[in-house]
C-alpha positions in Angstrom: -18.1 -15.7 -90.9 -21.4 -15.7 -89.2 -22.7 -12.6 -87.6 -23.5 -14.6 -84.5 -19.9 -14.9 -83.4 -19.0 -13.1 -80.2 -15.7 -11.4 -79.2 -15.0 -10.4 -75.6 -12.5 -7.6 -75.2 -11.1 -6.7 -71.8 -9.5 -3.3 -71.2 -11.9 -2.2 -74.1 -11.9 1.4 -73.1 -8.2 1.9 -73.8 -6.5 3.3 -76.8 -5.4 0.0 -78.3 -8.2 -2.3 -77.3 -10.9 0.0 -78.4 -9.3 -0.2 -81.9 -9.3 -4.0 -81.6 -12.9 -4.0 -80.7 -13.8 -1.8 -83.7 -11.9 -4.0 -86.1 -13.6 -7.1 -84.8 -16.9 -5.4 -85.3 -16.0 -4.7 -88.9 -15.3 -8.4 -89.2 -18.8 -9.2 -88.2 -18.4 -10.0 -84.5 -20.8 -8.9 -81.8 -18.6 -7.2 -79.2 -18.7 -7.4 -75.4 -16.6 -4.5 -74.2 -15.3 -5.1 -70.6 -13.6 -2.4 -68.7 -13.4 -1.2 -65.0 -14.2 2.2 -66.5 -17.7 1.4 -67.9 -18.1 4.9 -69.2 -15.0 4.5 -71.4 -16.3 1.2 -72.7 -19.7 2.7 -73.3 -18.1 5.4 -75.5 -16.6 2.7 -77.6 -19.9 0.8 -77.8 -21.7 3.9 -78.9 -19.2 4.4 -81.7 -19.5 0.8 -82.9 -23.3 0.8 -82.7 -23.4 4.1 -84.6 -21.6 2.5 -87.5 -24.0 -0.5 -87.7 -22.1 -2.9 -85.5 -23.4 -4.5 -82.3 -21.6 -3.9 -79.0 -22.5 -3.8 -75.4 -20.4 -2.3 -72.6 -20.0 -4.0 -69.3 -18.3 -2.7 -66.1 -16.1 -5.5 -65.0 -13.0 -6.1 -62.8 -10.6 -8.6 -64.4 -9.2 -9.3 -60.9 -12.6 -10.4 -59.5 -13.8 -13.8 -60.7 -17.4 -13.2 -59.4 -17.5 -9.9 -61.4 -16.4 -11.7 -64.6 -18.9 -14.6 -64.1 -21.7 -12.1 -63.7 -20.7 -10.4 -66.9 -20.4 -13.8 -68.7 -24.0 -14.6 -67.8 -25.1 -11.2 -69.3 -23.0 -11.7 -72.4 -24.4 -15.1 -73.0 -27.9 -13.8 -72.7 -27.5 -10.6 -74.7 -24.9 -11.5 -77.3 -24.2 -15.2 -77.2 -21.3 -17.3 -76.0 -17.7 -16.2 -76.5 -15.8 -17.3 -79.6 -12.8 -14.9 -79.4 -11.3 -13.4 -76.2 -8.9 -10.5 -76.3 -7.1 -10.1 -72.9 -6.2 -6.5 -73.2 -6.5 -5.3 -69.6 -3.0 -4.6 -68.1 -0.7 -1.8 -67.3 2.0 -0.4 -65.0 2.1 1.7 -61.8 4.2 4.7 -61.0 4.9 3.1 -57.6 7.0 0.5 -59.5 9.1 2.9 -61.6 12.6 3.8 -60.6 13.8 7.4 -61.2 17.0 6.4 -62.9 18.0 3.6 -65.3 21.2 2.7 -63.3 21.9 2.6 -59.6 24.8 4.8 -58.7 26.7 5.9 -55.6 24.7 8.4 -53.6 21.3 7.4 -54.9 20.0 5.9 -51.7 17.7 8.4 -49.9 17.9 11.0 -52.7 15.8 9.5 -55.5 13.4 6.6 -55.9 15.6 3.5 -56.5 15.0 -0.2 -56.8 15.1 -0.3 -53.0 12.2 2.0 -52.7 9.8 0.1 -55.0 6.5 -0.4 -53.4 5.5 -4.0 -52.6 1.8 -3.4 -52.9 2.3 -1.6 -56.2 4.5 -4.3 -57.5 1.9 -6.9 -56.6 -0.8 -4.8 -58.3 1.1 -4.8 -61.5 1.6 -8.5 -61.4 -2.1 -9.1 -60.6 -3.3 -6.7 -63.3 -1.3 -8.3 -66.1 -1.1 -12.0 -65.0 -4.2 -12.5 -62.9 -6.0 -10.1 -65.3 -5.2 -12.6 -68.1 -5.8 -15.7 -66.1 -9.3 -15.0 -64.7 -10.9 -13.8 -67.9 -9.5 -16.9 -69.6 -10.8 -19.2 -67.0 -14.2 -17.5 -67.3 -14.7 -17.2 -71.0 -12.7 -20.1 -72.4 -15.3 -22.4 -70.8 -17.7 -21.2 -73.6 -15.2 -22.1 -76.3 -15.1 -25.8 -75.4 -16.7 -28.0 -78.0 -16.8 -25.2 -80.6 -14.7 -24.6 -83.7 -12.8 -21.5 -84.7 -12.2 -20.2 -81.2 -9.1 -18.3 -80.1 -7.6 -16.2 -77.4 -5.3 -13.3 -78.1 -3.3 -12.0 -75.1 -1.4 -8.6 -75.1 2.3 -9.0 -74.3 5.0 -6.3 -74.7 8.5 -5.6 -75.9 9.3 -5.9 -72.2 8.7 -9.6 -72.5 11.7 -10.0 -74.8 14.1 -7.6 -73.1 13.2 -5.8 -69.9 13.1 -2.1 -70.2 14.8 0.1 -67.7 12.9 1.8 -64.8 9.8 -0.5 -65.0 10.8 -3.9 -63.5 7.3 -5.0 -62.4 5.7 -4.4 -65.8 8.6 -6.1 -67.6 8.5 -9.2 -65.4 4.7 -9.3 -65.6 4.6 -9.1 -69.4 7.3 -11.9 -69.6 4.8 -13.9 -67.5 2.0 -13.1 -70.0 4.1 -14.5 -72.9 4.9 -17.6 -70.9 1.3 -18.1 -69.9 0.3 -17.7 -73.5 2.5 -20.6 -74.5 1.3 -22.7 -71.6 -2.4 -22.1 -72.5 -1.7 -22.9 -76.2 -0.4 -26.3 -75.2 -3.1 -26.9 -72.6 -6.0 -26.1 -75.0 -4.5 -27.6 -78.2 -6.6 -30.7 -78.1 -9.7 -28.5 -77.7 -8.9 -26.6 -80.9 -8.6 -23.3 -79.0 -5.7 -21.4 -80.3 -3.8 -19.0 -77.9 -1.4 -16.4 -79.2 -0.2 -13.0 -78.1 0.6 -9.7 -79.8 3.7 -7.9 -78.4 3.3 -4.2 -79.3 6.4 -2.1 -79.6 6.1 1.6 -78.6 2.6 3.1 -79.0 1.5 6.3 -77.2 -1.3 5.5 -74.7 -2.8 7.1 -71.7 -0.7 4.9 -69.4 2.7 5.7 -70.9 2.3 9.2 -72.1 3.9 10.8 -69.0 7.0 8.7 -69.6 7.3 9.7 -73.2 6.4 13.4 -73.2 6.9 16.3 -70.8 4.0 18.4 -69.7 4.6 20.9 -72.5 4.4 18.2 -75.1 8.1 17.9 -75.8 9.6 14.5 -76.0 11.4 13.1 -72.9 15.0 11.7 -73.2 13.4 8.3 -72.9 11.4 9.0 -76.1 14.7 9.9 -77.8 16.2 6.6 -76.8 13.2 4.6 -77.8 13.1 6.1 -81.3 16.8 5.7 -81.7 16.4 2.0 -81.0 13.4 1.6 -83.3 14.7 1.2 -86.9 11.5 2.7 -88.4 12.2 5.8 -86.2 8.7 6.5 -84.9 6.0 5.3 -82.6 3.4 2.9 -83.9 -0.2 3.8 -84.6 -3.0 1.7 -83.1 -4.3 0.8 -86.6 -0.9 -0.9 -87.4 -1.8 -3.7 -84.9 -5.0 -4.6 -86.6 -3.5 -6.7 -89.5 -1.9 -9.0 -86.9 -5.1 -9.2 -84.9 -7.1 -10.0 -88.1 -4.7 -12.8 -89.0 -4.6 -14.3 -85.5 -8.4 -14.5 -85.1 -9.0 -15.9 -88.7 -9.1 -19.6 -88.3 -8.5 -20.1 -92.0 -5.5 -17.8 -92.2 -3.8 -18.9 -89.0 -5.5 -22.2 -88.1 -2.1 -23.9 -87.4 -0.7 -21.0 -85.4 -0.8 -21.3 -81.6 1.6 -20.4 -78.8 3.3 -17.5 -80.7 4.1 -14.0 -79.5 4.1 -11.7 -82.5 6.1 -8.4 -82.2 4.7 -5.4 -83.9 7.5 -3.0 -83.1 9.0 -1.2 -86.1 12.1 -3.4 -85.8 12.8 -2.7 -82.1 13.3 -6.3 -81.1 15.6 -7.0 -84.1 17.9 -4.1 -83.6 21.2 -4.6 -81.7 21.9 -0.9 -81.4 24.8 -0.9 -83.8 
């Protein structure tokens, strides 16, 4: 592929998306690294540039259309127009996490239950995952019109297949991301823009670490349940998502693939528990 192709990655300062960005750089893309935390994105850009790639970090808010359009103008001037968009920005909020998996007698007023979930926090999680996918797509997909070999990769989750306990907002939002992925795939099919999603299983990131490990580094009971339900018996490593990413963005390898949500989960979604 030509060195002139451009990949835009949102949430690029995070554990997983930074690896996506580095992989795309190895594949010859110039990388626009978008993150609300510009310092985190800059650290990734520095690493890519130090190894001979080309990357520029941009502070950007995926919930602000004007912010995105401002960045798009800069990306077009400094790197070129977008060929590949990775919608990696997303996440959960502690305000939308129940203390227990099941509601039981006596819970009201003693712990954080479903009835105590914060409306503003719930809305934030929906916005971050759904609107945070919608607005970057509206912004950067315009540059894909009339070009060949363009694609969008969204980041879904195991939650989209079966909702996990304790985190209803995140589960519902990621189900929405999967549904939106399919809708976009159909909508843009005549334009040749392929739209797919990767649904990671369980990977340790900054956002979920406190749910998976105690302060002393020992695994929480939730970690025990996750690993017991993952046939491969371990957490995934970020590099294990890269093969799927490489396949999805390669127009020769996956040129007839659109509207799919690909689990990369160590068998979690296939396991019945018995």
